[in-house]
C-alpha positions as CSV (number, residue, x, y, z in Angstrom):
1,M,-9.6,-1.5,-6.9
2,N,-8.0,0.3,-9.7
3,G,-9.9,2.7,-11.9
4,N,-10.3,0.3,-14.8
5,S,-11.9,-2.6,-12.8
6,M,-15.6,-3.4,-12.7
7,S,-17.6,-4.7,-9.7
8,L,-18.9,-8.3,-9.9
9,R,-22.4,-7.0,-10.3
10,A,-21.4,-4.9,-13.3
11,L,-19.7,-7.9,-14.9
12,V,-22.7,-10.1,-14.3
13,D,-24.9,-7.4,-15.9
14,K,-22.5,-7.1,-18.8
15,W,-22.0,-10.8,-19.6
16,L,-25.4,-12.3,-18.5
17,A,-27.8,-9.3,-18.6
18,P,-30.2,-10.8,-16.0
19,T,-33.8,-9.7,-15.8
20,R,-36.6,-10.5,-13.3
21,S,-37.9,-13.2,-15.7
22,I,-34.4,-14.6,-16.5
23,P,-32.3,-14.1,-13.4
24,A,-28.6,-15.1,-13.0
25,H,-27.8,-17.2,-10.0
26,V,-24.7,-18.3,-8.2
27,T,-24.0,-22.0,-8.7
28,Q,-20.7,-22.3,-6.9
29,T,-18.2,-20.3,-4.9
30,G,-14.9,-21.1,-3.4
31,R,-11.1,-20.8,-3.5
32,F,-8.5,-22.6,-5.5
33,G,-4.8,-22.8,-5.9
34,S,-2.1,-22.5,-3.3
35,N,-2.8,-18.8,-2.8
36,G,-6.5,-19.2,-2.4
37,V,-7.9,-17.2,-5.3
38,R,-11.6,-16.6,-4.9
39,Y,-14.0,-17.6,-7.6
40,V,-17.8,-17.4,-8.2
41,C,-19.6,-19.4,-10.9
42,L,-22.8,-17.8,-12.1
43,E,-25.4,-19.2,-14.4
44,G,-27.9,-17.3,-16.6
45,Q,-29.4,-17.4,-20.1
46,V,-28.1,-15.7,-23.2
47,S,-30.2,-16.0,-26.4
48,A,-32.4,-18.5,-24.7
49,R,-29.5,-20.8,-24.0
50,P,-27.9,-21.5,-20.6
51,L,-24.6,-20.0,-19.9
52,S,-22.2,-20.4,-16.9
53,I,-19.3,-18.1,-16.3
54,V,-16.7,-18.3,-13.7
55,F,-15.4,-14.9,-12.3
56,F,-12.1,-14.7,-10.5
57,R,-11.1,-12.1,-7.9
58,H,-7.7,-10.6,-8.4
59,G,-5.2,-9.3,-5.8
60,S,-6.3,-5.7,-6.6
61,G,-9.9,-6.5,-5.6
62,A,-11.0,-6.5,-9.2
63,W,-13.2,-9.4,-10.6
64,D,-12.6,-10.8,-14.1
65,V,-13.3,-13.8,-16.3
66,F,-9.7,-15.0,-16.3
67,P,-7.8,-16.2,-13.3
68,P,-4.9,-14.0,-11.9
69,L,-1.4,-15.0,-12.8
70,P,0.4,-16.9,-10.1
71,P,3.1,-15.0,-8.3
72,L,6.5,-15.2,-9.9
73,A,9.4,-16.5,-8.0
74,A,11.6,-13.7,-6.7
75,M,15.3,-13.9,-6.1
76,G,16.5,-12.6,-2.8
77,T,19.8,-10.7,-2.3
78,R,20.8,-13.1,0.4
79,L,21.8,-15.6,-2.4
80,F,24.5,-13.3,-3.5
81,A,25.8,-12.2,-0.1
82,A,29.3,-13.5,0.7
């Protein structure tokens, strides 16, 4: 992980602020997309209202609330070789 990333636990604390009386819990986990990006959906309460947030794991090992960008197509040098 790079120096600017936060652990999944820190992000859950930041976004859902769980307590013993109002815990956050995992509702779904899995992978999606052709490159198998991991995700975790957590549910908690904020201002007495239910809130679900999906966290995505990036290639660097960091977790965030937005999915990683798909890999861009790369052009190989063999296309130009004669």
